[in-house]
Each structure stands twice: as structure tokens, then as C-alpha cells.
N, C-alpha and C positions, 0 to 999 in steps of 0.2 A: 526787497529784504534789506535790513540794515547791514552795514559792513562792519559794525562794531565800533566805529570811530565817531559817530555823530554826537554832537554836543547836545546837552540837555539843559533847558532853561527853567528858571523859576516858574514862568507862566505855564509851561508844559506840565510841570510837577503839580502846580496848584490846580490847574484844570482837571488833570487826571485824578488827583486826590479828591476834588469836589465830587466828581462823578462816582468814584469808588466809595466815597463816604455816603452818598445817597444810596448806593447799592447795599452798603452795610447797615443802613438805617433800618433794615428789617429787624435788627436787634431792638430798636426803639419800639416798633410795633409789637414785637414779641414780649417786651417788658410790659407794655400796656395791656396785652392780652392775658398776662398771668393772673391778674385779679379775677377776670372772667372765668378762667379755667378752674381756679380754686373755689369760686362760688358755685359753679356748676357741678363739679365732680369731687370737691373736698380736698383738703391739704394732703391727706395720706395717699389718695389716688393720684393726685398731681405729683407727689414725690416719687411714686412708683413709675409713673410715666417718664419722669426726668431720668430715673435710673436706667430704664430700658432704652431711652433715646441716647443717653450717654454711652451705653454699651454698643449701640449701633455705630455711633460716631467714632468710638475708639477702635472698633474692629475695622471700620471703613478706612481709617487712617493707617492701619497695619497692612491691609490687603492691597491698598493702592500703591504701596511702596514709594510714597512721596512723589508719585507721578505728577501731581498738581504743581509741585515746586520744580520738578525737573523740566516741565514744559516751559516754565518761566526762563529757564536757562537756555534750552535748546532752540525753541522756535525763533526768538529774536536774533539768534546768531547762526541760524541754518543757512547753508550755502545755496540752497535752492528750495523752490516750493515743494518739490518731490520729497526732499529730506524733512521739511516741516510736516508734511502730510504723513509721512512714515512715522514720525515721532508721535503725532496725535493718535494714529491708529494703534501703535504699540501701547501707548498709555491706556487707551480704552480696553484693549484686549487683556492686558496683564492685570487690570484692576477689576473690571466688571465681571469677568467670568469666575474668578475665585469667590467674589462676593455673592454671586448667585448660588454657587455650590454651598457655601456656608449657610446661606439663608434657608436652603432646602433642608440641610442637616438639622438646623435649629428648629424648624417647623415640625419635622418628623419626630424630634425628641423633646417636644415642648414640656412634657411632664418632668423630665429629668432636669431641664434648664430651669424650670420654675422653682425647684427646690433650692437653687442657689440664692434667691433673693428673699429679703425680708418684706413682709406685706401685712397690712391690717387684715383682720379676720374677714371683713366684707370683700376684700380684694383677692384673698387667697384662692377661693374656689374658681374664680374666673381668670386667674393668672396664666394657666396653660393656653387658654384661648387667646388671651392678649398677646402672648409670645408667638403663637402661630400667625397671628395677623401682622404683628410688628416686625417679625423677622424679615419680611420682604421690603422693609424700608432700607435694608442694607444695600442691595444692588441698585435700587432707585437713587439713593443718596450718593453712592459712589459714582454713578454715571453723571449726576448733576454736577458734582464737584469737579470731575475731570473735564467735562464738556465746557463748563464756564471758565475753567482755568485755561483751556485751549483758546477761547475767545479773548481772554485777558492777555494772553501771551502775544496777541496781535496788537497790543496796546489799545484794545477796545474795553475801556473801563466803565462805560456807561450802560451797556446792554443788560447787565445784571439787575438793573434797577427794577424793571417790570417783573423779572423772575423772582427775585429775593424779597421784594417788598409786596407787590400786589398778588402775584399768583401763588407764591408760597405762603406768606404770612396772612394776608387777608383771606385767601381761600381757606386756610386752616381754621380761622375763626368761624367762617360761615359753615364749614363742614362740622365743626364742633357743636354749633348751635343746632344744626340739622339732626345730628346723631343723638344729641341730648333730648330734643323734642320728640324724636322717634322712639325714645325709650330704650336706647342701647345700654344704658347704665354705665358701669365702670369702664367698659371697654370702648365707650364712645370716643374718648379722647384719643386713644391709640388708632382707632379706625379713621378719625378725622385727620390725624397726622399722615397716615399712609395715603389717604385720598389726595391730600394736598401735594405730597411728593410725586404721586403718579401724574398729576396734572403738570407739575413743574418739569418732570422728566420729558414729557411729550413736547413741551415748549422748548426744552433745551436742545432737542433735535433741530428745531427751527433756528435756534441761535447758532448752532454749529454750521448750518447751511448758509448763514449770512457771511461767514468768514472762511469757510472751506467748501469746496465743491464736493458734495457728498459722494457722487459716483467715483471721482478721483480719489477720495479718501478711502473708499472701499477697495479700490484697486492698488493703492499705494504699496510699493514694496517696503519690506523692513529688512534691510541688510544686517548681517550679523554685527558689523561694527557699530551701526546705529543702535541696535538693541543693547549691546554691551555698554555703550556710552550712556544711554537712558537709564539702564539699571545701575550703572556706577554712580551717576548723579543722584538718582532716587535713593539708593541705599545710603549714600553719604549724608543726604538731607533727612532721611527717615527718622533718626533719633531726635533731631530738633523738632520736626513736625509732630512726632509722637509725644514728645515731652510736653508741648503746648496743649495737645488734646488730653494728655494724662491729667494735667492740672485742672483742665476745664471739665472734662467728662468723667475722668477717673475719680474725682473727689466725691461726688454724690454716690457713686457706686461703692467706694470704700466705706463711706458713712453707713450706707445701707447694709453692707456685709458685717460691719463691726458692731452695729447696734441692732438688737433683735426686734422682730415684729413690727407693730405700728410705730414704735419709737424710731426705728431705722428708716421707715418710709417717710414719716413726718420730718425728721431731721434732714433728710435729703431734699425734701421740698423747701424747707426753710433756707438751706444753703443755696439752692438754685434761685430762689426769689432774690436773695441778696446779690448773688453773682450776676443775675441778669440785669439788675438795676446798675450794678457797678461796671458793667460792660459798656454803658452809654459813653463814658469818656474814651473808651477804647476805640470807638468808631473813628475818631479823629486820627489817632496814631495808626490804626490798622489801615485807614485809607491811604496814608502815606506809604505804609509798608507794601500795599498792593501795587502802588505805582513805582516805588523805588526798586522793587525786585527785578522786573524785566528791564527797567532803565539802567540799573547797575550792571546787569548781565550784558547788556548791549555795549557798555562802555569799554573801550580798549584798555588793556592793562596799563600801557604807558601813559594813558590819559586819566588814570584813576584819581589823581589829585584833583581833577576837575569836579569830582563828586563832592568835594568839601563844601563849596558854597551852597549847593542844593541840600546837602545833608544838614548843614546848620540852619538853613531856611526852614526845612521840615521840622526840625527840633524846636525852633523858636515859635512857629505857628502852633505846634502841638502843645507846648508849654502854655502859651498865651490862652488857648481855648480850654485846655483840660483842667488846669489848676482851679480856676473859678468854678467850673462845672462840678469838680469834686467837692468843693465847699457847699454848693447848692444841694447836691444829693445827700451829703452827710447831715447838714443841719436842717434840711427839710425832710429828712428821712422818715420821721414819725408821721408827717402828713401824707407822704407817698404810701407808706405801709397801711394807712387807714383805709385805703381803697380795697384792701384784701379782706379776707375773713379775719376775725379778731385774733386768732391764734398766730397769724403772720407777724404780729408786732414783735414777737421774739426774735425776728431776723434783724432787728436794728443794730445790735452789737456787731454782727457779721458785716453789715453794710459799712459801718465805720472802718473796719479793718480792710475790706476788699477795695473800697474806694480810695483809701489812702495809698494802698499799694499801686493801684492803677495810675494815680497822680505821680508817684515817684517814678514809675516806669515811663510815663509820657515825656518826662523832662529830657530823656536822652534820644527821643525820636525813633526813627526806623533803623536803629543800629543792627538789630538781629537780622533784618532782611538784607542789609548790605553785606554783612558777613557771609550769609548763606549764598548770595548770588555773585560774589566776586572771587570765587575760586578757592576760598579757604575751607576745604572740605573737612579737615580735622577739627576746626574750631567749633562748628555747630555741634559736633558730637561731644566735645569737651563741655560746652555750655549745658547741653542736655543732661549729661551725667551729673554735673554739679547741681542743677536745678531739681532734677528728679530725686537725687539722693537726699538733698536737703528736705524736700517735700515728704518723702517716705519716712525719714527719721522723725521729723516733727509730727507727722500724722500718727505714727505708731506711738509716740510719747504722749501726745495731747488729746487725741480723739477719745480714748477710753474714759478720760476724766472730764473733759470739757465738751465732748460731742462736736456739734457743728461749729462751735466757736474755735475749737482746737484746729479743725480743718481749715477754717478761714485764715488763721495765723500761719499754718503751714503753706497754704497756697500763696498768701501775700509775700512771705519771705522768699519762696522759690521764684515767683514772678520777678521780683526785684533783682535777685541774684543773676538770673539769665540775662536780663536786659543790660545790667551794668558790666557783666563779664564781656558781652559783645562790644560794649563801648570801650572798655580797656583794650581789647584786642585790636580794634580799628586804630586806636591811637598808637599802639606799638607797631603794627604791621604796615599801615598806610599813612600814618601821621594825620588821621582824620579825627576830629573832635567836634562834638555838638556845642561845646561851651564857648561863649563869647560874652562880651559886656552886655549886648542887647538881650540875650537869653537870661542872664542874671538879673537884669533890670526888670524884665517881664515877670520873672519868677518872684522877685521881691514885691512888685505891685500885686501880683496874684495872691501871695501869702498875706499881705495886709488886708486885702478884701476878704479873704477867708477868715481872718481873725475878727473882723467886724461882724461877719455872719455868726461866728461863735458867740460873740457878746449879745447879739440880738436874740439868738436861740436861748441863751441863759436868762435873759431879762424879760422876755415877753412870751405870750402864748396865743393859741388860737389862730384865726385867719389873719390877724395883724402880723403875727410872727412870720407866717409864710409869705405874705405880701412884701414885708420888709426884706426878707432874705432874697426873694426873687428880684427886687429892685437892686439890691447890692450885687447880686450875681451879674445882672445886665451891665451895671456901671463898671464893675471890676473887669468884665470881659472886654468892654470897649477900651478901657484904659490899658489893659495888657496888650491888646492888638495895636493900639495907637502908639504907645511908648515903648513896647517891647519888640517892635518890628522896625526895620529900616524903611525908608521911602520906597526903595525898589521892591522890598517884600510886600508892602501894602499894595503897590501898583500891580504886582503879580496876581493878587487876589481878585483883580478885575471888578466885575459888577458887584460882588459881595462887599468889597471895600468902598465902592462909590455909594452904595445904598446906606452904609453905616457912617458915611462921611469921614472915612479914615484917610482919604487923600484929598489934597487941595484941588479946587476947581481948575486951576491953571494946569495941573497935571492931567486932569480928565480930558482937557481939550486937545491934548497932543495926539 
């Protein structure tokens, strides 16, 4: 176990972020699967599925009491294996058991629950059945989240790759095709999702067994002091965790509730299409957040200033990669949306808004994760209250008149507010800042490349436009990585930097 004082290097952060990024690349496959789901089941059915999955995600994040985040704090700093095992056992018990109970209640009262949601006429009659099926996604997903978080707390950032990319996402696509072919109709997508989660949950048990001895885990004691510590950490982090899920999963639910019938279902689908595409840049930032969480927790308080270099490193890499990607997704957005059903073209304005917000968020790197993991228990709550309040006020004001576009504006503003609040707090409390001359240089290069993409998008059309924007994205990304990172930064990227010729051969030979 770590003693809390071990130093953390750029190479460790870069390697961990790369593996975590691959694990989070399931979002890429999910975005690619969206067109298939809309073609197979229709935009309104896809929108209803999005709302139900958002409700499951949101409830899961409430009932788990932020145990996924608490494990990132407790396991790296545990004084013994017995204490670490007790923390994992407690997290599983306190989250999965309530989730199972709530799923049973929802399934037994499916007719009542169905009246809450807006749906197209074709989906209305099958909605109670869909709820009875989909309710059981709640305990499955809660178990998957906590068990993978337990592995991640051991600094095992790579093992999620097979679970979250192949077994969860690819299996979901195969199940969806199978249920559609078998004639399951509108509930086929819900059944496919549940089937993929069941498979992933089984494999999550095997993942736990790689990093924890299961018989010891079952026998591990949970002292009252440990339970209080875990609950205290979880409850302190719950508002921050819940606020992030509220912006992601609560938004399509609110759209669905505020807009009636098929309009509510379709608007939720459009919002989710834009949101899924806009989360591709988030893979980079979230990868660093996954790594910086347990590493920041393991850093002794008196050595917290040592986080500054790796914090700035993470922010520079995030900026260099995300800003050009945001330009690609925005100005090639019409081409991307052409893969969907024709009605999905209405998601383009939402895509502009959400991608811009993600780019602004990426500039400050993993600030929110560092604030949460370095003992600032009151600050995540403050940030959450600010972000959720801003989101709720803007949504209440804008959604009735602007629909899904109003929700995109509300989410974008709240996302930026939470990230920059954490950045200011780190500057004040620990004198940690992501900004330096290299970051600003990389940002300037990235923005110039995005401006060139905008010019191409305005002056050309068809396949030539898409090809030109793709070339500009590649060139801009290379330039931001080459000139927006220091030599040490680029060397820390290892084989990735060498393959892109970002480091000189003389350095490779060392």
C-alpha cells in the first residue's frame, strides 16, 4: 500500500491516462452506435430509451452515495489490506442492496412509473413492459460502477478497456441487432441494453477477483470507524457526483417531462445525439481525471505542491488534443449527423453549443478531480450547488421556448461554471494553476486551426469540405502537441509521441 508520500511522474500520469482513455473510448463506440439505434428503432423510441437510461444512471448515482469516488480516496491511503477490503465490501453493500430494492419497486409499479414519461403513441402501450425490463439495469449498473471503481483505486486503469468497450458497448450492438431481428419491436433496445449490462456485471466479478481475493473480501470486517469514514467521504462527494450526472442524465429527462408526447421523446433523442458526439473530447479530460483522482488522494498534504507540475501537464495535453477535436466535431457536424435518420440533422445547433462548452472545460484540465480528492470536502458541494442552480434556472427559462437548444445552453453554462470554480479554488487554496505560457501557446495554435476549419466549412461543401477539415484537424493537433508541450511533456507520452515524431530521435535513444 502507498504511504501517501510517493511522488507522481508525468510518465505515470500519461500511461494511466492513456489506458483510462481507452477504457472511456466506449463513448466513441456508443456515439458510432447511435445512428444504428435510430435507424432500427426510430428517433422517438431512441429518445425514450435515453430518458429511461438517464433515470437509471441518475438513481444509481444517488443510491451509491458516491462510493465510487470514496473508494478513490480510501483504498490508496488504507493502512492495511484488511482496511481496503472492508472499504470495498462496504461500498458494494451500501450501494447494490438499495439499488436492487428500488428496481423491484419500479418493476412492480411499472404502470404508475410509465405515466411520468412522455412517449410517442407507438411507444406508449409498451412503456410499462419496457420499464419492467429496464428497472433491473439499476442494480447491474451500480455493481459495475462500484466494482470497476474498486479496481481503479488500485491504480489499475487498463482493465476497464475490455469491459467498457468490448463487452458492454459491442455486446449491446450485437444484442440490439438480435432483438430487432427477432421482432421484439420498441422494447428491443431496452432488452439489448439490459443483456449487455448483465454480461458486463458477470465479467466485473472476474475483474474484482484480479485485484481482491474474493473469499477475503466476503469475510472482511467493516469497523464502525471505517463505515463512518466511507459514508462521510461519500456524502461529501455526492453533490459533486450527482451534479455531473444531473447535467448529463437529468437533461434529457427534464426535456421529456417539459415537452409533451412524441415531441418530448424526440427532443430528448436529439439532445442525446448531440451530447454523445460532444463527449468525445471529454474522453481526454476524463482520462486524466480518472488518473489524477487516486494519485491526488495518495499525495501527502505537505507535498501537495508537487501536484502542480503534473496538473499543468494534464491541462496542457488536454488543451492540445481537445481544442482541435472540438473544431472537427463542430465544422464536420453536418457530415457526422448525415449518418443518422434525416430528422437528426436538427441536432446540429446543439452540437455547436455542447462541443464549445467541452472545449472550454478541457482547458483547465482535471481541476474538479483534484479538488475532490485533496480533502476540500466543502468545495465540491459549493461547486455543485453553483452548477446545478445555474443549470436549473437556465433550463426553466429556456426549455419552454427553445426546447432542446435551451437545454444545451443550460448544460454548457453549468459545465463551464463547475470546472472554472474548481480552478479558482485550487489557485486560492493550494496555489495550483493550470495556466502557463505553454498552455496559452497551445491554445492559440488550436484556435487558429479551428478558425481555418470554420473558413473551409463556410466556403466549400460536400466530401471536399469534410476531407479538408479532417486534414486541418490532424495538422492542428500535431502542431498543438509539438509546440504546446515541453520536451519533457512529449517524452512522457512515450510511444504515442514517437509514432507522431513529436520527439527527436536523439531523445528516443536515451
